[in-house]
C-alpha positions as a LaTeX table, in Angstrom:
\begin{tabular}{lrrr}
\hline
Residue & $x$ (\AA) & $y$ (\AA) & $z$ (\AA) \\
\hline
Met1 & $-17.73$ & $-29.82$ & 38.64 \\
Thr2 & $-17.22$ & $-28.21$ & 35.15 \\
Gln3 & $-14.03$ & $-26.82$ & 34.69 \\
Thr4 & $-13.49$ & $-23.80$ & 32.21 \\
Pro5 & $-11.39$ & $-24.38$ & 29.09 \\
Thr6 & $-8.22$ & $-22.56$ & 29.02 \\
Pro7 & $-8.11$ & $-19.80$ & 26.30 \\
Thr8 & $-6.06$ & $-20.98$ & 23.10 \\
Arg9 & $-3.05$ & $-18.63$ & 23.08 \\
Thr10 & $-1.13$ & $-18.57$ & 19.63 \\
Ala11 & 2.73 & $-17.00$ & 19.37 \\
Gly12 & 1.74 & $-14.58$ & 17.17 \\
Tyr13 & 4.66 & $-12.24$ & 18.03 \\
Ala14 & 7.99 & $-13.45$ & 17.38 \\
Val15 & 11.52 & $-11.97$ & 16.86 \\
Thr16 & 12.74 & $-13.16$ & 13.56 \\
Asp17 & 16.32 & $-12.20$ & 12.51 \\
Pro18 & 16.09 & $-10.64$ & 9.16 \\
Ala19 & 19.70 & $-11.45$ & 8.46 \\
Thr20 & 19.26 & $-15.24$ & 8.87 \\
Gly21 & 15.84 & $-15.99$ & 9.04 \\
Thr22 & 15.98 & $-17.49$ & 12.44 \\
Val23 & 13.23 & $-17.32$ & 14.97 \\
Leu24 & 14.97 & $-16.01$ & 18.22 \\
Glu25 & 11.87 & $-15.69$ & 20.60 \\
Thr26 & 8.18 & $-15.94$ & 20.51 \\
Phe27 & 5.45 & $-14.03$ & 22.54 \\
Pro28 & 2.01 & $-15.41$ & 22.97 \\
Thr29 & $-0.83$ & $-13.33$ & 21.67 \\
Ala30 & $-3.18$ & $-11.83$ & 24.21 \\
Thr31 & $-6.74$ & $-13.45$ & 24.56 \\
Asp32 & $-10.01$ & $-11.54$ & 24.24 \\
Asp33 & $-10.22$ & $-11.22$ & 28.13 \\
Glu34 & $-6.76$ & $-9.84$ & 28.45 \\
Val35 & $-7.53$ & $-7.28$ & 25.81 \\
Leu36 & $-10.41$ & $-5.91$ & 27.62 \\
Ala37 & $-8.48$ & $-6.03$ & 30.94 \\
Ala38 & $-5.83$ & $-3.80$ & 29.37 \\
Val39 & $-8.43$ & $-1.33$ & 27.85 \\
Ala40 & $-9.98$ & $-1.23$ & 31.60 \\
Ala41 & $-6.58$ & $-0.59$ & 32.91 \\
Ala42 & $-5.61$ & 2.37 & 30.43 \\
His43 & $-9.04$ & 3.65 & 31.30 \\
His44 & $-8.90$ & 3.65 & 35.09 \\
Ala45 & $-5.40$ & 4.97 & 34.81 \\
Phe46 & $-6.63$ & 8.05 & 32.93 \\
Leu47 & $-9.07$ & 9.11 & 35.67 \\
Gln48 & $-6.09$ & 9.44 & 37.86 \\
Trp49 & $-3.55$ & 10.74 & 35.40 \\
Arg50 & $-5.37$ & 13.82 & 34.12 \\
Thr51 & $-5.55$ & 15.01 & 37.56 \\
Val52 & $-1.63$ & 14.82 & 37.90 \\
Pro53 & $-0.38$ & 18.52 & 37.47 \\
Val54 & 1.02 & 18.92 & 33.85 \\
Ala55 & 4.46 & 20.10 & 35.17 \\
Glu56 & 4.52 & 16.56 & 37.06 \\
Arg57 & 3.46 & 14.70 & 33.96 \\
Ala58 & 6.12 & 16.40 & 31.87 \\
Arg59 & 8.48 & 16.00 & 34.14 \\
Arg60 & 8.38 & 12.03 & 33.97 \\
Val61 & 7.86 & 12.11 & 30.20 \\
Lys62 & 11.33 & 14.18 & 30.07 \\
Arg63 & 12.81 & 11.55 & 32.52 \\
Ala64 & 11.82 & 8.83 & 29.95 \\
Gly65 & 13.76 & 10.60 & 27.14 \\
Glu66 & 16.77 & 10.62 & 29.60 \\
Leu67 & 16.33 & 6.69 & 30.07 \\
Phe68 & 16.13 & 6.08 & 26.24 \\
Ala69 & 19.35 & 8.19 & 25.69 \\
Glu70 & 21.07 & 6.29 & 28.48 \\
Arg71 & 19.99 & 3.12 & 27.02 \\
Ala72 & 20.45 & 3.81 & 23.62 \\
Asp73 & 23.07 & 0.91 & 22.67 \\
Glu74 & 20.81 & $-1.63$ & 24.36 \\
Leu75 & 17.70 & $-0.61$ & 22.57 \\
Ala76 & 19.51 & $-0.07$ & 19.16 \\
Ala77 & 20.63 & $-3.53$ & 19.35 \\
Ile78 & 16.99 & $-4.69$ & 20.00 \\
Ile79 & 15.99 & $-2.94$ & 16.90 \\
Thr80 & 18.72 & $-4.35$ & 14.95 \\
Arg81 & 18.05 & $-7.86$ & 15.85 \\
Glu82 & 14.39 & $-7.70$ & 15.29 \\
Met83 & 13.88 & $-5.75$ & 12.01 \\
Gly84 & 17.45 & $-5.61$ & 10.62 \\
Lys85 & 18.20 & $-1.88$ & 10.75 \\
Arg86 & 22.00 & $-1.25$ & 10.66 \\
Leu87 & 23.46 & $-0.77$ & 14.23 \\
Pro88 & 24.44 & 2.95 & 13.59 \\
Glu89 & 20.96 & 3.83 & 12.17 \\
Ala90 & 19.32 & 2.00 & 15.17 \\
Arg91 & 21.37 & 4.39 & 17.23 \\
Gly92 & 20.21 & 7.27 & 15.37 \\
Glu93 & 16.85 & 6.15 & 15.86 \\
Leu94 & 17.23 & 6.53 & 19.65 \\
Gly95 & 18.54 & 9.73 & 19.26 \\
Ile96 & 15.45 & 11.19 & 17.84 \\
Val97 & 13.19 & 9.28 & 20.43 \\
Ala98 & 15.15 & 10.91 & 23.34 \\
Ala99 & 14.78 & 14.13 & 21.44 \\
Ile100 & 11.00 & 13.81 & 21.05 \\
Phe101 & 10.29 & 12.95 & 24.98 \\
Asp102 & 12.69 & 15.74 & 25.82 \\
Tyr103 & 10.89 & 18.27 & 23.57 \\
Tyr104 & 7.52 & 17.36 & 25.00 \\
Gly105 & 8.70 & 17.10 & 28.47 \\
Thr106 & 10.16 & 20.44 & 28.22 \\
Glu107 & 7.87 & 22.47 & 26.09 \\
Gly108 & 4.50 & 20.55 & 26.66 \\
Pro109 & 3.35 & 22.75 & 29.76 \\
Ala110 & 3.53 & 25.93 & 28.02 \\
Met111 & 1.78 & 24.52 & 25.05 \\
Leu112 & $-1.01$ & 23.42 & 27.32 \\
Ala113 & $-1.44$ & 26.73 & 28.96 \\
Asp114 & $-5.01$ & 28.09 & 28.75 \\
Gln115 & $-5.31$ & 30.70 & 25.91 \\
Glu116 & $-7.44$ & 33.82 & 26.31 \\
Phe117 & $-9.39$ & 34.87 & 23.23 \\
Pro118 & $-11.61$ & 38.16 & 23.04 \\
Pro119 & $-15.03$ & 37.47 & 21.70 \\
Arg120 & $-16.12$ & 40.12 & 19.20 \\
Ser121 & $-19.39$ & 40.33 & 21.59 \\
Gly122 & $-17.20$ & 41.40 & 24.61 \\
Gly123 & $-16.48$ & 39.50 & 27.67 \\
Arg124 & $-13.83$ & 37.01 & 27.86 \\
Ala125 & $-13.13$ & 33.45 & 26.62 \\
Leu126 & $-10.51$ & 30.85 & 27.42 \\
Ile127 & $-9.56$ & 28.04 & 25.13 \\
Gln128 & $-8.46$ & 25.03 & 27.25 \\
Lys129 & $-6.43$ & 21.97 & 26.02 \\
Arg130 & $-7.73$ & 18.97 & 27.88 \\
Pro131 & $-7.12$ & 15.15 & 27.67 \\
Val132 & $-10.06$ & 12.85 & 26.04 \\
Gly133 & $-9.22$ & 9.57 & 27.57 \\
Ala134 & $-7.42$ & 6.05 & 26.70 \\
Leu135 & $-6.02$ & 6.16 & 23.04 \\
Leu136 & $-4.89$ & 3.08 & 21.08 \\
Gly137 & $-1.74$ & 3.41 & 19.17 \\
Ile138 & $-1.15$ & 0.78 & 16.08 \\
Met139 & 2.39 & 0.80 & 15.33 \\
Pro140 & 4.49 & $-0.19$ & 12.48 \\
Trp141 & 8.07 & $-2.19$ & 12.40 \\
Asn142 & 10.27 & 0.06 & 10.26 \\
Tyr143 & 11.06 & 2.60 & 13.09 \\
Pro144 & 9.73 & 0.58 & 16.35 \\
Leu145 & 10.68 & 3.04 & 18.80 \\
Tyr146 & 10.37 & 6.41 & 17.17 \\
Gln147 & 6.86 & 5.80 & 15.58 \\
Val148 & 5.62 & 5.06 & 19.17 \\
Ala149 & 7.51 & 8.31 & 20.50 \\
Arg150 & 5.86 & 10.43 & 18.18 \\
Phe151 & 2.27 & 9.30 & 19.50 \\
Ala152 & 2.91 & 8.45 & 23.09 \\
Ala153 & 5.12 & 11.20 & 24.45 \\
Pro154 & 2.65 & 14.22 & 23.40 \\
Asn155 & $-0.34$ & 12.26 & 24.71 \\
Leu156 & 1.23 & 11.37 & 28.08 \\
Val157 & 2.07 & 14.87 & 28.60 \\
Leu158 & $-1.33$ & 15.92 & 27.69 \\
Gly159 & $-2.95$ & 13.47 & 30.20 \\
Asn160 & $-4.06$ & 10.84 & 27.92 \\
Thr161 & $-3.36$ & 7.20 & 28.53 \\
Val162 & $-1.87$ & 4.88 & 25.74 \\
Leu163 & $-2.65$ & 1.40 & 24.71 \\
Ile164 & 0.06 & 0.17 & 21.99 \\
Lys165 & $-0.84$ & $-2.74$ & 19.71 \\
His166 & 2.68 & $-2.83$ & 18.16 \\
Ala167 & 3.64 & $-4.82$ & 14.92 \\
Ser168 & 3.92 & $-8.57$ & 15.30 \\
Asn169 & 7.67 & $-8.71$ & 14.53 \\
Cys170 & 8.63 & $-6.05$ & 17.29 \\
Pro171 & 7.62 & $-7.47$ & 20.36 \\
Ala172 & 11.01 & $-6.97$ & 22.23 \\
Ser173 & 11.04 & $-3.41$ & 21.30 \\
Ala174 & 7.41 & $-2.89$ & 22.35 \\
Gln175 & 8.33 & $-4.32$ & 25.68 \\
Ala176 & 11.32 & $-2.39$ & 26.04 \\
Ile177 & 9.41 & 0.94 & 25.64 \\
Ala178 & 6.90 & $-0.07$ & 28.24 \\
Glu179 & 9.76 & $-0.94$ & 30.70 \\
Val180 & 11.53 & 2.61 & 30.12 \\
Leu181 & 8.38 & 4.55 & 30.82 \\
Glu182 & 7.68 & 2.26 & 33.90 \\
Glu183 & 11.12 & 3.37 & 35.20 \\
Ala184 & 10.44 & 6.89 & 34.32 \\
Gly185 & 7.87 & 6.96 & 36.85 \\
Leu186 & 4.37 & 6.56 & 34.81 \\
Pro187 & 1.85 & 4.94 & 36.85 \\
Ser188 & 0.54 & 1.52 & 35.85 \\
Gly189 & $-2.08$ & 1.49 & 33.12 \\
Thr190 & $-0.67$ & 4.86 & 31.91 \\
Tyr191 & 1.16 & 3.30 & 29.26 \\
Val192 & 0.06 & $-0.41$ & 28.25 \\
Asn193 & 1.88 & $-2.67$ & 25.80 \\
Leu194 & $-0.72$ & $-5.27$ & 24.62 \\
Tyr195 & 0.11 & $-8.21$ & 22.15 \\
Ala196 & $-2.97$ & $-8.13$ & 20.55 \\
Ala197 & $-4.03$ & $-10.03$ & 17.18 \\
Thr198 & $-5.13$ & $-7.70$ & 14.41 \\
Ser199 & $-8.54$ & $-9.68$ & 14.46 \\
Gln200 & $-8.88$ & $-7.97$ & 17.86 \\
Thr201 & $-8.52$ & $-4.51$ & 16.98 \\
Glu202 & $-12.35$ & $-4.01$ & 16.30 \\
Leu203 & $-12.74$ & $-5.25$ & 19.90 \\
Ile204 & $-10.51$ & $-2.30$ & 21.21 \\
Ile205 & $-12.06$ & 0.37 & 18.77 \\
Ala206 & $-15.46$ & $-0.76$ & 19.71 \\
Asp207 & $-15.02$ & $-0.17$ & 23.40 \\
Asp208 & $-16.44$ & 3.03 & 24.58 \\
Arg209 & $-13.48$ & 3.52 & 27.06 \\
Ile210 & $-11.25$ & 3.99 & 23.90 \\
Gln211 & $-11.50$ & 7.63 & 22.76 \\
Gly212 & $-9.31$ & 7.79 & 19.70 \\
Ile213 & $-6.90$ & 5.66 & 17.48 \\
Ser214 & $-3.63$ & 6.66 & 15.79 \\
Leu215 & $-2.18$ & 4.33 & 13.23 \\
Thr216 & 1.14 & 4.36 & 11.35 \\
Gly217 & 1.21 & 1.82 & 8.74 \\
Ser218 & 0.20 & 0.91 & 4.98 \\
Glu219 & $-2.81$ & 2.27 & 3.20 \\
Arg220 & $-4.78$ & $-0.94$ & 3.41 \\
Ala221 & $-4.39$ & $-1.08$ & 7.19 \\
Gly222 & $-5.28$ & 2.59 & 7.50 \\
Ala223 & $-8.53$ & 2.28 & 5.35 \\
Ala224 & $-9.53$ & $-0.61$ & 7.80 \\
Val225 & $-8.81$ & 0.79 & 10.97 \\
Ala226 & $-10.59$ & 4.10 & 9.61 \\
Glu227 & $-13.62$ & 2.31 & 8.60 \\
Ile228 & $-14.06$ & 0.63 & 12.09 \\
Ala229 & $-13.18$ & 3.89 & 13.74 \\
Gly230 & $-16.00$ & 5.77 & 11.65 \\
Arg231 & $-18.52$ & 3.02 & 12.55 \\
His232 & $-17.78$ & 3.72 & 16.41 \\
Leu233 & $-17.46$ & 7.48 & 15.97 \\
Lys234 & $-13.84$ & 7.59 & 16.97 \\
Lys235 & $-11.40$ & 10.00 & 15.86 \\
Val236 & $-8.59$ & 8.44 & 14.05 \\
Val237 & $-4.98$ & 9.95 & 12.79 \\
Leu238 & $-3.36$ & 7.90 & 10.00 \\
Glu239 & 0.24 & 8.21 & 8.92 \\
Leu240 & 0.34 & 6.00 & 5.90 \\
Gly241 & 2.52 & 5.36 & 2.82 \\
Gly242 & 4.54 & 7.66 & 0.62 \\
Ser243 & 5.97 & 7.95 & $-2.56$ \\
Asp244 & 7.82 & 11.07 & $-2.09$ \\
Pro245 & 9.42 & 13.08 & $-5.28$ \\
Leu246 & 12.84 & 14.43 & $-4.89$ \\
Ile247 & 13.22 & 17.18 & $-7.53$ \\
Val248 & 16.61 & 18.29 & $-8.84$ \\
Leu249 & 16.08 & 21.58 & $-10.85$ \\
Asp250 & 19.89 & 22.25 & $-10.94$ \\
Ser251 & 22.97 & 21.80 & $-8.92$ \\
Asp252 & 26.55 & 23.21 & $-8.65$ \\
Asp253 & 27.77 & 19.77 & $-7.38$ \\
Val254 & 25.72 & 17.03 & $-9.15$ \\
Ala255 & 27.62 & 14.38 & $-7.25$ \\
Ala256 & 26.92 & 15.87 & $-4.00$ \\
Thr257 & 23.25 & 16.16 & $-4.91$ \\
Ala258 & 23.03 & 12.55 & $-5.85$ \\
Arg259 & 25.00 & 11.47 & $-2.79$ \\
Ala260 & 22.25 & 13.26 & $-0.49$ \\
Ala261 & 19.49 & 11.89 & $-2.40$ \\
Phe262 & 21.19 & 8.21 & $-2.28$ \\
Lys263 & 21.71 & 8.72 & 1.53 \\
Ser264 & 18.27 & 9.51 & 2.17 \\
Arg265 & 16.69 & 6.99 & $-0.28$ \\
Leu266 & 18.70 & 3.95 & 1.15 \\
Ser267 & 18.28 & 4.65 & 4.58 \\
Asn268 & 17.00 & 1.93 & 6.66 \\
Ala269 & 17.38 & $-0.15$ & 3.48 \\
Gly270 & 14.47 & 1.99 & 1.83 \\
Gln271 & 11.94 & 1.15 & 4.30 \\
Ala272 & 10.58 & 4.66 & 5.41 \\
Cys273 & 7.40 & 6.46 & 4.53 \\
Asn274 & 9.04 & 9.69 & 3.79 \\
Ser275 & 11.91 & 8.51 & 1.77 \\
Pro276 & 12.56 & 9.88 & $-1.70$ \\
Lys277 & 11.21 & 7.00 & $-3.83$ \\
Arg278 & 10.78 & 9.11 & $-7.19$ \\
Met279 & 13.71 & 11.45 & $-8.24$ \\
Leu280 & 12.75 & 13.77 & $-10.83$ \\
Val281 & 15.83 & 15.21 & $-12.49$ \\
Met282 & 16.12 & 17.95 & $-15.07$ \\
Asp283 & 17.64 & 16.81 & $-18.60$ \\
Thr284 & 20.59 & 19.01 & $-17.99$ \\
Val285 & 22.06 & 16.97 & $-14.99$ \\
Tyr286 & 20.20 & 13.73 & $-15.48$ \\
Glu287 & 22.71 & 11.66 & $-17.08$ \\
Glu288 & 25.26 & 12.67 & $-14.52$ \\
Phe289 & 23.08 & 12.26 & $-11.43$ \\
Val290 & 22.10 & 8.61 & $-12.81$ \\
Arg291 & 25.70 & 7.63 & $-13.02$ \\
Glu292 & 26.68 & 8.91 & $-9.75$ \\
Ile293 & 23.90 & 7.15 & $-7.80$ \\
Ser294 & 24.44 & 3.85 & $-9.80$ \\
Ser295 & 27.89 & 3.81 & $-8.63$ \\
Leu296 & 26.93 & 4.54 & $-5.01$ \\
Ala297 & 24.56 & 1.69 & $-5.22$ \\
Arg298 & 27.12 & $-0.72$ & $-6.57$ \\
Leu299 & 29.31 & $-0.04$ & $-3.76$ \\
Leu300 & 26.93 & $-1.14$ & $-0.88$ \\
Val301 & 28.24 & $-4.10$ & 1.19 \\
Pro302 & 25.23 & $-6.60$ & 2.46 \\
Gly303 & 25.95 & $-8.25$ & 5.70 \\
Asp304 & 25.05 & $-8.44$ & 9.55 \\
Pro305 & 23.47 & $-5.31$ & 10.48 \\
Ala306 & 25.33 & $-5.08$ & 13.72 \\
Asp307 & 28.84 & $-5.53$ & 11.75 \\
Pro308 & 30.31 & $-1.99$ & 11.09 \\
Ala309 & 31.62 & $-3.31$ & 7.70 \\
Thr310 & 27.91 & $-3.60$ & 6.56 \\
Thr311 & 26.51 & $-0.71$ & 4.69 \\
Ile312 & 23.15 & $-2.06$ & 3.40 \\
Ala313 & 20.92 & $-4.03$ & 5.73 \\
Pro314 & 18.65 & $-6.85$ & 5.15 \\
Met315 & 14.93 & $-5.99$ & 4.44 \\
Ser316 & 12.81 & $-6.66$ & 7.66 \\
Ser317 & 11.40 & $-10.03$ & 6.09 \\
Ala318 & 11.40 & $-12.51$ & 3.02 \\
Ala319 & 8.11 & $-11.61$ & 2.22 \\
Ala320 & 8.89 & $-7.89$ & 1.92 \\
Ala321 & 12.20 & $-8.95$ & $-0.11$ \\
Asp322 & 10.21 & $-11.00$ & $-2.56$ \\
Glu323 & 7.60 & $-8.38$ & $-2.98$ \\
Ile324 & 10.51 & $-5.62$ & $-4.08$ \\
Val325 & 11.83 & $-7.91$ & $-6.41$ \\
Glu326 & 8.44 & $-8.64$ & $-7.94$ \\
Gln327 & 7.98 & $-4.97$ & $-8.46$ \\
Ile328 & 11.47 & $-4.38$ & $-10.04$ \\
Ala329 & 10.94 & $-7.60$ & $-12.44$ \\
Asp330 & 7.47 & $-6.27$ & $-13.65$ \\
Ala331 & 8.99 & $-2.78$ & $-14.76$ \\
Val332 & 12.02 & $-4.31$ & $-16.27$ \\
Ala333 & 9.64 & $-6.73$ & $-18.22$ \\
Gln334 & 7.83 & $-3.81$ & $-19.50$ \\
Gly335 & 10.83 & $-1.94$ & $-20.80$ \\
Ala336 & 12.23 & 0.03 & $-17.83$ \\
Thr337 & 16.13 & 0.07 & $-17.41$ \\
Leu338 & 17.77 & $-1.67$ & $-14.63$ \\
His339 & 21.20 & $-0.01$ & $-14.25$ \\
Thr340 & 22.12 & $-2.24$ & $-11.13$ \\
Gly341 & 20.92 & $-4.54$ & $-8.44$ \\
Gly342 & 17.16 & $-5.71$ & $-8.18$ \\
Glu343 & 17.94 & $-9.26$ & $-7.12$ \\
Arg344 & 17.56 & $-11.49$ & $-4.01$ \\
Leu345 & 20.80 & $-12.16$ & $-2.63$ \\
Ala346 & 21.91 & $-15.81$ & $-2.04$ \\
Gly347 & 21.33 & $-17.24$ & 1.51 \\
Pro348 & 18.65 & $-17.38$ & 4.19 \\
Gly349 & 18.66 & $-13.53$ & 4.81 \\
Ala350 & 16.06 & $-11.08$ & 3.37 \\
Phe351 & 18.68 & $-9.33$ & 1.45 \\
Val352 & 18.13 & $-7.41$ & $-1.93$ \\
Ser353 & 20.59 & $-5.78$ & $-4.04$ \\
Pro354 & 20.08 & $-1.96$ & $-4.18$ \\
Ala355 & 18.38 & $-1.08$ & $-7.58$ \\
Val356 & 18.55 & 1.74 & $-10.13$ \\
Leu357 & 15.53 & 2.08 & $-12.30$ \\
Thr358 & 15.14 & 4.62 & $-15.13$ \\
Asp359 & 12.47 & 4.70 & $-18.25$ \\
Val360 & 9.52 & 4.05 & $-16.04$ \\
Thr361 & 6.26 & 4.63 & $-17.70$ \\
Asp362 & 2.70 & 4.89 & $-16.02$ \\
Asp363 & 1.72 & 1.30 & $-17.05$ \\
Met364 & 4.23 & $-0.23$ & $-14.59$ \\
Arg365 & 3.40 & $-1.33$ & $-11.06$ \\
Val366 & 6.36 & 0.92 & $-9.57$ \\
Phe367 & 4.96 & 4.21 & $-11.13$ \\
His368 & 1.83 & 4.09 & $-8.76$ \\
Glu369 & 2.90 & 1.69 & $-6.00$ \\
Glu370 & 4.98 & 2.43 & $-2.82$ \\
Leu371 & 8.39 & 0.98 & $-3.12$ \\
Phe372 & 8.91 & $-0.17$ & 0.32 \\
Gly373 & 12.88 & $-1.21$ & $-0.21$ \\
Pro374 & 16.26 & $-0.56$ & $-1.69$ \\
Val375 & 15.19 & 0.67 & $-5.13$ \\
Ile376 & 15.79 & 4.21 & $-6.67$ \\
Val377 & 13.64 & 5.52 & $-9.52$ \\
Val378 & 14.90 & 8.25 & $-11.70$ \\
Tyr379 & 12.75 & 10.28 & $-13.95$ \\
Arg380 & 14.17 & 12.67 & $-16.64$ \\
Val381 & 12.24 & 16.17 & $-16.87$ \\
Ala382 & 12.52 & 19.03 & $-19.27$ \\
Ser383 & 10.73 & 21.75 & $-17.17$ \\
Glu384 & 9.65 & 22.72 & $-13.75$ \\
Asn385 & 6.00 & 22.32 & $-14.95$ \\
Glu386 & 6.69 & 18.79 & $-15.92$ \\
Ala387 & 8.46 & 17.98 & $-12.82$ \\
Val388 & 5.40 & 19.41 & $-10.74$ \\
Asp389 & 2.98 & 17.43 & $-12.87$ \\
Leu390 & 4.91 & 14.00 & $-12.46$ \\
Ala391 & 5.41 & 14.97 & $-8.80$ \\
Asn392 & 1.55 & 15.09 & $-8.30$ \\
Asn393 & 0.43 & 12.34 & $-10.30$ \\
Ser394 & 0.35 & 10.15 & $-7.16$ \\
Val395 & $-2.08$ & 9.02 & $-5.05$ \\
Tyr396 & 0.06 & 9.77 & $-2.18$ \\
Gly397 & 1.05 & 13.30 & $-0.82$ \\
Leu398 & 3.34 & 12.97 & 2.04 \\
Gly399 & 6.52 & 14.86 & 1.53 \\
Ala400 & 8.99 & 16.01 & $-1.26$ \\
Ser401 & 12.19 & 17.64 & $-1.58$ \\
Val402 & 13.44 & 20.24 & $-3.89$ \\
Phe403 & 17.29 & 20.96 & $-4.95$ \\
Cys404 & 18.07 & 24.35 & $-6.54$ \\
Thr405 & 20.77 & 26.87 & $-6.63$ \\
Asp406 & 18.21 & 29.56 & $-6.50$ \\
Glu407 & 16.23 & 29.22 & $-3.17$ \\
Gln408 & 13.49 & 31.40 & $-4.10$ \\
Arg409 & 12.78 & 29.63 & $-7.38$ \\
Ala410 & 12.78 & 26.39 & $-5.11$ \\
Val411 & 10.33 & 27.66 & $-2.70$ \\
Ala412 & 8.00 & 28.96 & $-5.40$ \\
Leu413 & 8.05 & 25.41 & $-6.88$ \\
Ala414 & 7.29 & 23.91 & $-3.39$ \\
Asp415 & 4.04 & 25.90 & $-3.19$ \\
Arg416 & 2.74 & 23.95 & $-6.20$ \\
Leu417 & 3.40 & 20.53 & $-4.73$ \\
Glu418 & 0.57 & 18.39 & $-3.13$ \\
Cys419 & 2.22 & 17.14 & $-0.07$ \\
Gly420 & 2.48 & 17.70 & 3.63 \\
Met421 & 5.93 & 18.52 & 3.89 \\
Val422 & 8.51 & 20.14 & 1.53 \\
Phe423 & 12.22 & 20.00 & 2.11 \\
Ile424 & 14.60 & 22.79 & 0.26 \\
Asn425 & 18.04 & 21.79 & $-0.59$ \\
Arg426 & 17.91 & 19.09 & 1.78 \\
Ala427 & 16.82 & 15.43 & 2.31 \\
Pro428 & 13.65 & 14.63 & 4.27 \\
Asp429 & 13.93 & 14.31 & 8.10 \\
Ser430 & 11.92 & 14.72 & 11.36 \\
Glu431 & 12.39 & 17.22 & 13.95 \\
Pro432 & 10.36 & 17.25 & 17.47 \\
Asp433 & 9.02 & 20.67 & 16.95 \\
Leu434 & 7.81 & 20.51 & 13.26 \\
Pro435 & 4.79 & 19.13 & 12.14 \\
Phe436 & 4.86 & 15.62 & 10.15 \\
Gly437 & 2.10 & 14.26 & 8.25 \\
Gly438 & 0.51 & 14.34 & 4.57 \\
Val439 & $-2.29$ & 14.36 & 2.37 \\
Lys440 & $-4.24$ & 12.16 & $-0.09$ \\
Lys441 & $-3.56$ & 8.71 & 0.64 \\
Ser442 & $-0.49$ & 9.36 & 2.79 \\
Gly443 & $-3.06$ & 9.72 & 5.46 \\
Phe444 & $-4.61$ & 12.76 & 7.54 \\
Gly445 & $-3.64$ & 14.34 & 11.11 \\
Arg446 & $-0.35$ & 15.66 & 12.17 \\
Glu447 & 2.30 & 14.32 & 14.65 \\
Leu448 & 5.08 & 16.25 & 16.36 \\
Gly449 & 5.32 & 19.85 & 17.38 \\
Pro450 & 2.26 & 21.53 & 19.17 \\
Trp451 & 0.18 & 20.09 & 16.37 \\
Gly452 & 0.87 & 16.78 & 17.91 \\
Leu453 & $-0.42$ & 17.71 & 20.94 \\
Asp454 & $-3.68$ & 19.01 & 19.48 \\
Glu455 & $-4.84$ & 15.95 & 17.51 \\
Phe456 & $-6.19$ & 14.18 & 20.68 \\
Ala457 & $-6.81$ & 17.30 & 22.96 \\
Asn458 & $-10.41$ & 18.64 & 24.01 \\
Leu459 & $-10.46$ & 22.04 & 22.93 \\
Lys460 & $-12.70$ & 23.44 & 25.57 \\
Leu461 & $-14.24$ & 26.64 & 25.50 \\
Val462 & $-14.76$ & 28.45 & 28.69 \\
Arg463 & $-17.05$ & 31.69 & 28.10 \\
Ile464 & $-16.89$ & 34.26 & 30.89 \\
\hline
\end{tabular}
């Protein structure tokens, strides 16, 4: 009797402590048969989940938000261990996760109510928002719970089911999310965590039971997934990189403005898509701004991200740390001024000393590339027009910030910026009821708010 060979399984998912470089836990990658079984489970769950009244779907999603809040300390510790986020910031991530699930669990049913529309030709028309089926979410490591919440919460209320391929360095977070949603009462198959290999992505997208894909990640990953999705006629939402400008036109308190910019830029060790990676500062306040922000960078204390004394965490991996140091070195070699930092710190962890760069020109990598780490680049500008031209001189268009004592002037300038979000006299952030997304190579589609519900909804017309 011939015996069927056991499929080869590799430990493609692993928890590696970024502060020490130690591999703490591994998880086997799914086989192709397991991938297809997961797709089947999500599809069959959809056939039942879509028939559950929206109020009941919302109740379970809202309960998940309560559980995320109750378990914030436990889940934050997992985030810190996996990708190196400082523990207070990890707890902050759990706060917005709980808020997103609560928002859709509370407001979702009203947003999904049928809307009556009066046709010009007479009679009546109803616009209904209905689910489309099983969806694939491809998630990043930098906010391992928040990014999932933005995608999963609205779609679960809508009646879609969700299959998640998480980042390979966040398997414990991925597992924890699934456990919370199961305890909240979501039926089996409604939310499926899958340790799939990148090479299996096309297998999932090509399956007719998958109706859409949402990816948060790099420009390269987004282009690859969009190409596959296009071949198979699947809708895709992409939330990609950013090189967001923070424009300072003037300030009554330059030090306070610099502190706000600094705190936003160095959050999560600078590893955020909507972090203000380019600071465009009017020459009237430029020198003071650079002095202040350089002083703040020198004060940061690296160390164990679980230690309250630590004020700058490691980067997510040694490879990420090496890449950011290479980008800084390229700029300095071509004439940029390095005011502080920019070096790999001694030891096994993925630590980089926070850097401040000025005198950057368009022949340097840092001018064009996304800086996904603890690097602050400050440009001197002499006019609003120069600030706008420099801000828009990027392949990215995610967000922007404008600081100015004249609010009306700031709003007028915001209208000229090529991006999806502008924040006036405040650092960029995220709120459950406001849209999040960008233009150009920062991707397309929107998450959060009612717009996040619409992306994977069938807007069905009923003509009476």
